[in-house]
C-alpha positions as CSV (number, residue, x, y, z in Angstrom):
1,M,104.3,87.1,128.8
2,A,107.4,88.5,127.1
3,Q,107.1,89.3,123.4
4,N,108.9,86.6,121.4
5,K,110.7,88.1,118.3
6,I,111.1,85.0,116.2
7,D,110.8,85.9,112.5
8,I,112.6,83.5,110.2
9,R,112.4,84.4,106.5
10,N,113.1,82.6,103.2
11,K,115.0,85.4,101.4
12,K,115.7,83.3,98.4
13,A,112.0,82.8,97.6
14,Y,111.5,86.4,96.5
15,H,114.5,86.1,94.1
16,D,113.5,82.7,92.6
17,F,109.7,83.0,92.6
18,E,106.9,85.4,91.6
19,I,104.6,85.5,94.6
20,L,100.9,85.3,93.5
21,E,99.0,84.8,96.7
22,K,99.9,84.5,100.4
23,F,98.3,82.3,103.2
24,T,99.0,82.0,106.9
25,A,99.0,78.4,108.3
26,G,99.4,76.8,111.7
27,M,101.7,73.9,112.1
28,V,101.4,70.6,114.0
29,L,104.6,70.5,116.1
30,T,106.0,68.4,118.9
31,G,107.2,70.0,122.2
32,S,110.9,69.9,121.3
33,E,110.2,71.5,117.9
34,I,108.4,74.5,119.2
35,K,111.2,75.0,121.8
36,S,113.8,74.8,119.1
37,I,111.8,77.4,117.0
38,R,111.6,79.7,119.9
39,Q,115.4,79.6,120.1
40,G,115.5,80.6,116.4
41,K,116.9,77.2,115.3
42,A,114.8,76.7,112.1
43,S,115.7,77.2,108.5
44,L,113.5,77.8,105.5
45,A,116.4,77.7,103.0
46,D,115.5,74.5,101.2
47,A,111.9,74.2,102.5
48,Y,109.0,73.2,100.3
49,C,105.3,72.3,100.6
50,R,103.4,69.3,99.1
51,F,100.1,67.6,99.3
52,K,99.7,64.1,100.7
53,G,96.1,63.0,100.2
54,D,93.9,66.0,101.2
55,E,96.5,67.5,103.6
56,L,99.3,69.9,103.0
57,Y,102.8,69.2,104.5
58,V,105.9,71.3,104.8
59,K,109.4,69.8,104.7
60,M,111.8,72.1,106.5
61,K,114.7,71.9,108.9
62,I,114.2,72.5,112.6
63,A,117.3,71.7,114.6
64,E,117.1,69.4,117.5
65,Y,116.3,71.0,120.8
66,Q,119.6,71.1,122.9
67,Y,117.9,69.9,126.1
68,G,115.7,67.4,124.4
69,G,117.7,64.3,125.4
70,A,116.3,61.0,124.2
71,Y,112.9,62.7,123.5
72,G,114.1,64.9,120.6
73,H,112.6,65.0,117.1
74,D,113.7,64.3,113.6
75,P,115.0,67.6,112.2
76,D,113.9,66.9,108.6
77,R,110.4,65.4,109.2
78,E,107.4,66.6,107.3
79,R,105.0,68.8,109.4
80,K,101.3,69.1,108.7
81,L,100.0,72.6,107.9
82,L,96.7,73.7,109.3
83,L,94.5,75.6,106.8
84,R,90.8,75.8,106.1
85,K,89.3,73.3,103.8
86,S,88.4,75.9,101.3
87,E,91.9,77.2,101.2
88,L,93.3,73.7,100.8
89,R,90.9,73.0,97.9
90,R,91.8,76.3,96.2
91,L,95.6,75.7,96.6
92,R,95.3,72.1,95.3
93,K,93.4,73.3,92.2
94,K,96.0,76.0,91.6
95,V,99.0,73.7,92.1
96,Q,97.7,71.3,89.5
97,E,98.1,74.2,86.9
98,K,101.4,74.2,85.1
99,G,104.2,76.0,86.8
100,L,102.7,76.8,90.2
101,T,104.0,75.7,93.5
102,I,103.6,76.4,97.2
103,I,106.6,77.7,99.1
104,P,107.2,78.8,102.7
105,L,108.1,82.5,103.0
106,R,108.2,83.2,106.8
107,L,108.1,81.4,110.1
108,Y,107.1,83.4,113.1
109,I,105.6,83.2,116.6
110,N,102.3,85.1,116.9
111,E,101.0,87.1,119.9
112,R,99.4,84.0,121.4
113,G,102.7,82.1,121.3
114,W,101.9,79.8,118.4
115,A,104.2,79.1,115.5
116,K,102.8,80.2,112.2
117,L,104.1,79.7,108.7
118,E,103.4,82.2,105.9
119,I,103.2,80.2,102.6
120,A,102.7,81.5,99.1
121,L,101.4,80.3,95.8
122,A,104.2,81.0,93.5
123,R,105.5,80.7,89.9
124,G,109.2,80.1,89.3
125,K,111.0,82.9,87.6
126,K,113.1,82.5,84.5
127,K,116.7,83.7,84.4
128,H,115.9,86.8,82.4
129,D,113.1,87.8,84.9
130,K,115.7,87.5,87.7
131,R,118.1,89.7,85.8
132,E,115.3,92.3,85.1
133,D,114.5,92.4,88.8
134,I,118.1,93.0,89.7
135,K,118.4,95.8,87.1
136,R,115.2,97.4,88.5
137,R,116.4,97.2,92.1
138,D,119.8,98.7,91.2
139,L,118.2,101.5,89.3
140,K,115.9,102.3,92.2
141,R,118.8,102.3,94.6
142,E,120.8,104.6,92.3
143,M,117.9,107.0,92.0
144,E,117.4,107.1,95.8
145,R,121.2,107.8,96.2
146,E,121.0,110.7,93.7
147,R,117.9,112.1,95.4
148,K,119.5,111.8,98.8
149,Y,122.7,113.6,97.7
150,S,121.1,116.2,95.4
151,N,120.2,118.4,98.5
152,F,123.9,118.8,99.4
153,K,125.9,121.8,98.2
154,F,129.5,121.2,97.5
């Protein structure tokens, strides 16, 4: 089978949240949803996770499959995440703490052809923390640039 290179990332998550712990979860999908994901037509931009009863669900956008016809799917429906009971219990306990949430980081197709969602337990960053990260990143970039060009003789 050809290697599928689907790797959809939530770039904004690293800017807006401090990642504390990562988990990999399976997803309950319909046929047209997995086909749409394989075409790369999913978005994690405004995605979030929440508990309903004892189960964890993700709300994300998966565009309708172009050849789905009348048997398509709702692009914005909540999809059940498949995690171990122990992981779900631990996540539920942590989320009940103040300021913690569960966010999707990455959607990919594994080597067996199954869609997997990498989720994270995260804490929202304050504005000053975001500024600090930007300063740190700019400083690192500037140091790399100086190191790169310090070997040249003019």
